N, C-alpha and C positions, 0 to 999 in steps of 0.2 A: 543521575543514571550511574549504575555501577560499571567501572572498568576493573581490570585486573593487574595487579603489579608482577604477575608470575606466570600468567598464561593467556592466549587469545580466548576470549569468550565468544560464544555463538549465538546467532538468532535467525529471524528469518523475515517476511515482510507481512505476515498477518493471516492470510487466508489459507487454509488446509483443505484435504478432501473431506467431504461430509459423508455420512452413512447413508446409503441408497434410500432407506425408509425416511430420513429426514429430508433428502432430495425432493422425494415425492409429496412429502407435506409442505414445503416451502412453494414448489411449483403449484401445486394445488390451490394454494392460499392466495398466490399473486394471479392465478387465473380466475378468481372468483368463486372457488369452491369452498364449502363450509368446512371448516378445520376445527374441531374443539380445542379452544385454548389449553386445557389442562394436558391434552395429549401433545400438543406440541411443544410445552414447556417441558414435560416430561422427557421427550425425545431430546430436546436441546440440551438439558441439563446432564442427560447420559453421554451425548457425543462431547460437550466441552469437558466432562470428566475424563472420558477416553483418550481424547485428542491431546490434552495436556500430559497425561500420564506417558502417552507414546512419544511426545517430543523430549520430554526429560530421559525416557530410555533409549531415544536416538543420540543423547548428548547434547541436546539444544539447551543452552544455559537460559536465555531470555525467551520466554515461551508467551504465547496469545492464547486466545478461546478459539483460533482458527476461523473466526468469523461464521461459526456454526448456525446463528440464528439468521443471519442476512441474505437476501436473495443476491445482493451485489453489495459491494463495498460503498456504494454510493445511494443507490434507490431505496435501501431499506428506510431511509429518513422519511420517505412518504407515511409510513404507519406511526410516525412521531409527531411529526410537524403537519399543522394544519395548512391548507391552500395549495396542496400538492394533489393531483389525482390522473391517473391515464387519460390522455386526450388524443385524439386521431390528429390534430394539428401538431402536437408535440413529436408523434411518432414520424410524421412525414419529414419535418424539419431535423429531427434527430438522425434519420438515416443519412441525411446529406452531410451533417458535421461530423458523423462517424467515419466518413472515408478519407484517407490519407492521401497525399500526393503520391506516396510510393504505390498506392493501390490503383490510382489513377494511370501511373505509367505503366502498370502490368495487369491489364483488366482480364488476361486469362487467369492469372492468379487470384484475382479478387472474385471472378466468377466461381472458381473451383474450390477455393478454400477457406474465404471468408464467410462468417456467418453471426448473427447477432444473437445475444442471450434469448433465453426462453421466457423472459419476464416483459411485462407490459413496459411501453416508454412512457413514464409520466411527465407532466407538465406543471409548472406553476401556474395556477388559476386563480389565485386569489392572495391576500395578505398572508404573508408567512408568520406562524406562531408556534412555538413549542409548546403543545398542549398537553401531552402525555408522556411522563417519564417512566411509565411502569415497563416498558420493554427494555429501556437503558437500564433501570434498577435490577430487572431480572437477569440481564447479560452480565452485569457486573457482579452480582450474587453468586451466579454459577461459576464465574472464573475464580473469584474469591475461594469459593468451596474446593474447586478442583486443585487449586495451587496450594491450599491447605494441606491436601493429601499428597500432593507429587513433590512440593519442597523445590521447586526451580530456584535458580539463583536470583531471576527477577522475572517481572511480569509486564507485559504491555497490552494495550488495546488500542484499536485503529478507529479513526474517525476521519471523514473527507475534508478537504480544504474547501473555503467558500467557492474559490475559482474552479474546482473541477465540477462541482454542482452544476454549474451553468451549462456544461456540456451533456450532463446526463438527466437534468430536471430542466426542461425548455422552458424560459421565460415567457409566458403568455399574459402577464399582468403587470409588470413593473414598467414604468414610463422609458427606462434605459437599461442597458447591462450595468452601468455602474451603480445604480439604485438598487438593482436585484442582487449585485454582490454583497453591498452593505448589508441587506436584509438578511441574505444568507449568513453573513458573518456573525449576525446579531442573534439568530437562532441557534448556530453551531456553539456558541457560547455555553450552552447549557451541557452539551455533550462533553467539550473540552474540560471545562472545570470538574464535572462528575466524575471523569475517569482518573484525573489527577487526584482529587480528594479521596478516591477509592485506594490510592496507595500505588497505582499502575504508572508505567511510563506511557504517556501519550504520544501515539505515532499518528501524524498528520500526514495523510495521502494526498499528495500534490501533483499529480501527472500533467495538471495545467501547466507547469512550468517547463515540461519537456515534450510531452506527446502533442499537446494542444497546438502547438506551432504548426504541425504537420497535417492536422485536419481541421480542427474548428477554427482556426485562425490562417488557413493556408493563403489566403489574398493578401497577407500582410508581408511585408519584409521582415528580416531577422531584427532590425533595429526596431521597426515600428512594434513589433511582438514584444520587446523587451520594454520598450518605453511606455506603451499604451497598456499592456496585457499584465506582464509579470510583475511590473512595480506596482500596479495597481492592486493584483493579487495578494502580493506580500504585505503591502500595507493594509489591506483588509484583514488579513490573517493575524498580524501583529495587534490589531484593534482587538480580535476576538480572544487572544491569548494574553491580553494585558492583565499583569496581577498574578499569573501562574509562573512558578519557578522554571527558569530556563532548563535547569538540569534534570527536569522530568519530564522533557519532551524531545522528539527526535521527528525530522520532516523526511519524507520519502519523495523522490522525484523518479518518474520513468519515462519512457518514450513509447508506451503502448505495449501491453503485455500479449503480444502475438508474434508467432514465427512468421516472418514475412521479410520484405526485401529492407524496410527501414531507411532505404535510399535517401531520403530528405531529412533524417533526424537532424535536430539542432544539436551541434557540438556542446558538449559539456561546458567548455570554456565560454560558450555564448550565455550561459545561464547562471553558472556557479556564483558569480558574484552578488547576483541579485538572491539568490537561495541564501547566502550568507548573512542576508540582511533579516531574515526570519529570526525572531529572538528564541531560537531553541538551541540545544547543546549538541546535537548529532545531526548529521545528513547521510542518508541512506541513498546509494545510488547504484544504477546498473553498471555491473563491470565485468560481467562473465559473457555476455552475449557478444556474438562476432562483429557487431557494428560499434560497441562501445569498449571492448576489452583492451584496446590500445590507449586509451585516454588516461591511464596511470602516469603516462609519459608527460602529458600535458600539464598535470597537477604539479609537476616539478618545476614548472615555469612560473607559478604564482605564489602569493604569500597567503597560506590558510591560516586563518584567525588561531592563536594559541589556545584558545578556550573550547575549540570544536572538536568533536570526536567524529570519524568516519566510518560508515558501515557499507564498505563496499559489496556488492553483490559477488560471491565467487562461486555460485552455483546458477545455472541458467533456468529459469522457470517455464520455458516454452519447448524444451526438448526431453525426448526420454533417453538421451544418452544419460549415464550415471557417470559424473566427472569422477577422475582418479584423485586419491587424497593428496598424491603429490602435486599434482597440478593446483589443486585448492591451496596447498601449502605455500606455492610459488606466488599464487595470486595474492595472497596474503602478505607475503613478503615484501611485494612491491609496495603496497601501501604502509606497511609499518617502517620502510626505508624513508619514506616521504614524511609523515607525522610523528613518527615515533611508536613503538610496540604499545604503549600504554595507551594510545588514543585511536585504537583500531579494534573493532567488533567485527568478526566476519558474518556476512548476511547472505541473502538471496536477492536475484535481480527483482523478483516482484512475487506476488501471490500465486498459489497453485489453484486456488478457486476463487478468483476475484468476483466471478459471476456463476450463478448455480447453472450447471449443465448437466444433462442425462449422460452425455459422453465426454469426460475430461480430456484436456490437451495431454496432461501427463497422466500415465496410470497411476491409480493410488499407490500400489506397493513399490513403484518406482520413485515416487515422491519421497517416500519413508526411506528408501536406498540412498537418495541424494543427501538427505539430511544425516545421514549416517556418515556418508562421505565427507560432509562439511565438518562434522565433529573431529573425523580421523584426521583431516587435512589439518584443522586448527591445533590438534596435538602434535602433529608434525613441525608446524611452524612455531609453536611454542618452543620446543626443544632446539630449533635453529635459533631462536631469537634470545632465549634465557639459558640455553644449555641443560645441564643434567637436573638442575632444581625444577624444571618443567615436566619432568618424568612422572 
């Protein structure tokens, strides 16, 4: 994974605004409507080409395909892996584990503000097998073509962790959650290896290490969650990425990409030691939203492995405020002072389009304004950290 010796590089967390025409195609396909494959692929290729160019134009160094083809960062797997299908039993169980303790504390907020994505809730209804690589290969080809034109500093592609899929694809087949996690890890090997072999940085999305404590495992104590769930999920992930170079991978953890109380979020220090057990080079964390903005102070109290890179979110992905570049620079500086300027990449808390919606949380034009503020803030931080040579 590239870092810089003379300036702070910028990136984000994967998903970006999709064109309305593509949203209509994705939702239509998810709802069972006939969508011509050539029409879908043409729309996806065009969207990826445009979104990569727009990232570079905004000053983002490490870019992605924006997850253009995916209905969400998790449920897209059902189109590639057999044994997964929409199921009423999954929908019923899924609705329960989506509810966090903070929403139970504030039912008026939950009733008025929370909604689920417009795509069906799938379940695991049979043995998992990665049967069809065609969609994966097309995603890789679209991103390669777009990057060849736009020439970003580096390119990444996302894939979910085994642990987070237990929340979004409900187990209705395997005898235990442990067996299910192992099966998920086995099929995800295909995605992980293909992304790295394509020359991209693999970003593994693992909200199961953060947000799952608040919702899916709200019945456990913090210690039980760490010992029974987080340790197990990291072990399964490491088995899935065995043999892949650590410096071509980064891990993203978050506490749920929604604007809400977050009053029961697991503190970063309660989970970061386990996250560091993942055999990846970089760790992407939420560091801009009001519930976690303070945790840079906590990182000063622990030993961060010398071979790790931090990607703190310095832009909030759930608000239409556009951060001032000076604030962005201040946030970057906090982390540079902890691990060194050469081990920080400026990021975004989470994705702007983690699930397809007709009405986005953050307006499309504001997303791009935020990414420009990210680049401007990184430039300010670079001048402060390196002096005139960063100008």
